[in-house]
MARZA-737156 format. One line per 10 residues: number of its first residue (from 1); for each residue x, y, z of C-alpha. Coordinates in Angstrom, 2 decimals, decimal comma, padded with zeros to 5 digits, always signed. Layout:
N
NUM = X/Y/Z; ... .
# end
This chain:
67
1 = +041,01/+029,00/-039,10; +043,32/+026,25/-040,31; +045,64/+023,83/-039,28; +049,18/+024,64/-039,57; +051,72/+022,38/-041,95; +053,76/+021,29/-038,64; +050,83/+020,34/-036,89; +049,67/+018,64/-040,13; +053,08/+017,01/-040,70; +052,99/+015,46/-037,27 .
11 = +049,54/+013,88/-037,75; +050,17/+012,77/-041,01; +053,13/+010,79/-039,01; +051,15/+009,48/-036,54; +048,75/+007,82/-039,70; +052,26/+006,47/-041,52; +053,27/+005,54/-037,79; +049,95/+003,38/-036,34; +049,33/+002,15/-040,14; +052,57/+000,75/-040,35 .
21 = +052,63/-000,81/-036,25; +048,97/-001,32/-036,26; +047,08/-001,65/-039,57; +048,19/-005,00/-040,39; +044,84/-006,97/-040,41; +041,55/-006,96/-041,20; +040,60/-006,24/-037,46; +041,63/-002,20/-037,64; +039,59/+001,10/-038,43; +041,84/+003,81/-038,50 .
31 = +040,10/+007,46/-039,10; +042,73/+010,37/-039,29; +041,85/+014,34/-039,54; +043,64/+015,86/-042,41; +042,99/+017,62/-044,95; +042,16/+015,92/-048,12; +040,08/+013,32/-045,40; +036,56/+013,35/-046,22; +033,77/+013,34/-042,91; +033,27/+009,50/-043,31 .
41 = +037,08/+009,03/-042,87; +037,33/+011,60/-039,12; +037,65/+010,77/-036,00; +034,46/+010,76/-033,50; +033,75/+012,20/-030,81; +035,76/+011,22/-027,76; +034,40/+013,24/-024,35; +033,67/+016,21/-026,07; +036,62/+016,36/-028,35; +037,67/+015,29/-031,79 .
51 = +040,80/+013,70/-031,53; +043,43/+013,53/-034,84; +044,05/+009,87/-035,02; +041,82/+007,73/-033,89; +042,45/+003,31/-034,50; +040,73/+000,70/-032,86; +041,79/-003,03/-033,52; +038,35/-005,17/-032,71; +040,34/-008,28/-031,86; +043,00/-006,94/-029,82 .
61 = +040,60/-004,34/-028,15; +043,50/-001,58/-028,66; +042,78/+001,77/-029,17; +045,15/+004,64/-030,03; +044,24/+008,40/-029,71; +045,92/+010,47/-031,29; +046,37/+014,43/-030,73 .
# end
């Protein structure tokens, strides 16, 4: 079963917000589970669950998990 349009819109907003506020350097990795995402750009499992969004800044050690 696919995700609802509302769910996809909310994940897109999470992606856009994270991109604007956190992905402003070369130290970050942003992975998002959207319909157009390929398998290599989808988030990793976190405690047996796959979040909709995963961001990690390797320099500041900031991690954002969006579900």
